[in-house]
Kinemage of the C-alpha trace (Angstrom):
@kinemage 1
@onewidth
@group {chain A} dominant
@subgroup {mainchain}
@vectorlist {calphas} color= white
{ca unk a 1} P -0.273 0.028 -0.005
{ca unk a 2} L 1.102 3.192 -0.542
{ca unk a 3} L 1.131 6.249 1.793
{ca unk a 4} L -0.550 8.709 -0.025
{ca unk a 5} L -3.349 5.870 0.703
{ca unk a 6} L -2.621 4.978 4.004
{ca unk a 7} L -6.154 3.527 5.665
{ca unk a 8} L -5.101 6.574 8.236
{ca unk a 9} L -4.241 10.293 8.164
{ca unk a 10} L -1.158 9.586 11.155
{ca unk a 11} L 2.001 11.792 9.988
{ca unk a 12} L 3.919 7.698 9.606
{ca unk a 13} L 2.223 6.875 6.446
{ca unk a 14} L 1.012 10.399 5.060
{ca unk a 15} L 4.504 12.622 5.654
{ca unk a 16} L 2.347 15.799 6.262
{ca unk a 17} L 3.715 17.183 8.903
{ca unk a 18} L 0.268 18.795 10.148
{ca unk a 19} L -1.240 14.701 11.183
{ca unk a 20} L -1.386 14.130 14.830
{ca unk a 21} L 1.661 11.693 15.434
{ca unk a 22} L 1.691 8.435 16.345
{ca unk a 23} L 3.287 9.518 19.820
{ca unk a 24} L 0.750 12.206 19.661
{ca unk a 25} L -1.296 9.216 20.151
{ca unk a 26} L -0.713 7.311 22.724
{ca unk a 27} L 0.149 10.139 24.630
{ca unk a 28} L -3.381 11.464 24.124
{ca unk a 29} L -4.645 7.486 25.202
{ca unk a 30} L -2.720 7.103 28.413
{ca unk a 31} L -3.046 11.125 29.130
{ca unk a 32} L -7.024 9.841 28.888
{ca unk a 33} L -6.369 7.001 30.923
{ca unk a 34} L -5.106 8.062 33.399
{ca unk a 35} L -8.020 10.799 33.808
{ca unk a 36} L -11.035 10.452 32.081
{ca unk a 37} L -14.044 12.909 31.069
{ca unk a 38} L -16.402 12.100 33.356
{ca unk a 39} L -18.371 14.890 30.966
{ca unk a 40} L -18.140 13.430 27.251
{ca unk a 41} L -20.020 11.380 25.574
{ca unk a 42} L -16.993 9.857 24.399
{ca unk a 43} L -15.777 9.434 27.656
{ca unk a 44} L -16.572 5.732 27.995
{ca unk a 45} L -13.783 4.982 25.977
{ca unk a 46} L -10.828 6.589 27.986
{ca unk a 47} L -12.474 4.629 31.620
{ca unk a 48} L -12.395 1.555 28.555
{ca unk a 49} L -8.750 3.016 27.999
{ca unk a 50} L -7.399 3.065 31.236
{ca unk a 51} L -8.717 -0.190 31.969
{ca unk a 52} L -6.660 -1.936 28.996
{ca unk a 53} L -3.357 -0.459 30.202
{ca unk a 54} L -3.853 -1.285 33.915
{ca unk a 55} L -3.619 -4.766 32.637
{ca unk a 56} L -1.534 -4.831 29.905
{ca unk a 57} L 0.641 -1.625 30.750
{ca unk a 58} L 1.603 0.778 28.229
{ca unk a 59} L 4.364 0.087 26.041
{ca unk a 60} L 2.608 -2.853 24.378
{ca unk a 61} L -0.875 -0.506 23.923
{ca unk a 62} L 1.504 1.669 22.190
{ca unk a 63} L 3.862 -1.413 19.776
{ca unk a 64} L -0.892 -2.015 19.425
{ca unk a 65} L -1.568 1.735 17.708
{ca unk a 66} L 1.683 1.983 15.807
{ca unk a 67} L 0.579 -1.807 13.928
{ca unk a 68} L -2.465 -0.398 13.573
{ca unk a 69} L -2.474 3.513 12.644
{ca unk a 70} L 1.303 2.765 10.941
{ca unk a 71} L 1.624 -0.243 9.352
{ca unk a 72} L -1.919 -0.587 8.724
{ca unk a 73} L -2.320 -4.530 10.724
{ca unk a 74} L -5.679 -5.432 11.378
{ca unk a 75} L -6.790 -4.831 15.078
{ca unk a 76} L -6.469 -8.766 15.739
{ca unk a 77} L -3.687 -9.221 14.430
{ca unk a 78} L -2.345 -5.992 16.140
{ca unk a 79} L -1.873 -8.023 19.892
{ca unk a 80} L -0.181 -10.337 17.805
{ca unk a 81} L 3.211 -12.191 20.063
{ca unk a 82} L 1.889 -9.311 23.048
{ca unk a 83} L -0.045 -11.656 25.176
{ca unk a 84} L -3.279 -8.890 25.129
{ca unk a 85} L -6.140 -10.460 24.168
{ca unk a 86} L -7.673 -10.505 20.495
{ca unk a 87} L -11.121 -7.991 21.809
{ca unk a 88} L -9.081 -5.652 23.699
{ca unk a 89} L -6.640 -5.287 20.255
{ca unk a 90} L -10.748 -4.488 19.097
{ca unk a 91} L -10.240 -1.426 21.552
{ca unk a 92} L -7.519 -0.145 21.529
{ca unk a 93} L -7.711 0.153 17.667
{ca unk a 94} L -11.282 1.251 17.631
{ca unk a 95} L -10.239 4.056 20.550
{ca unk a 96} L -7.004 5.059 18.317
{ca unk a 97} L -8.441 5.476 15.689
{ca unk a 98} L -10.863 8.007 16.440
{ca unk a 99} L -8.726 10.221 18.610
{ca unk a 100} L -6.968 9.936 15.332
{ca unk a 101} L -9.141 11.477 14.035
{ca unk a 102} L -10.133 14.169 16.735
{ca unk a 103} L -6.418 15.481 17.019
{ca unk a 104} L -6.114 16.033 13.466
{ca unk a 105} L -9.890 18.095 13.522
{ca unk a 106} L -8.135 20.632 16.490
{ca unk a 107} L -5.227 21.236 13.715
{ca unk a 108} L -7.980 21.814 10.944
{ca unk a 109} L -9.445 23.930 13.461
């Protein structure tokens, strides 16, 4: 797949400095896992990520997010060799994609 056909508009794939980087997404995921939003319609994702981070730590979360956003791995495949349940790979990938969209929308403002 060519970079201009990126599934996700993440800087490492698109080479566009206007797009959020994987590190930006990871940091937002971890920040919200530590401080879940209680007054936001997507606050449930923050609580979900807090549970996942507590279960696996930060390194596997970072790896899954990179594999999904940059390497274009399917969510469940992104957990391979990490001792992360497939369903949690789906949760991590879904949340990362949504937070990436949010970060990129902020940059558009």
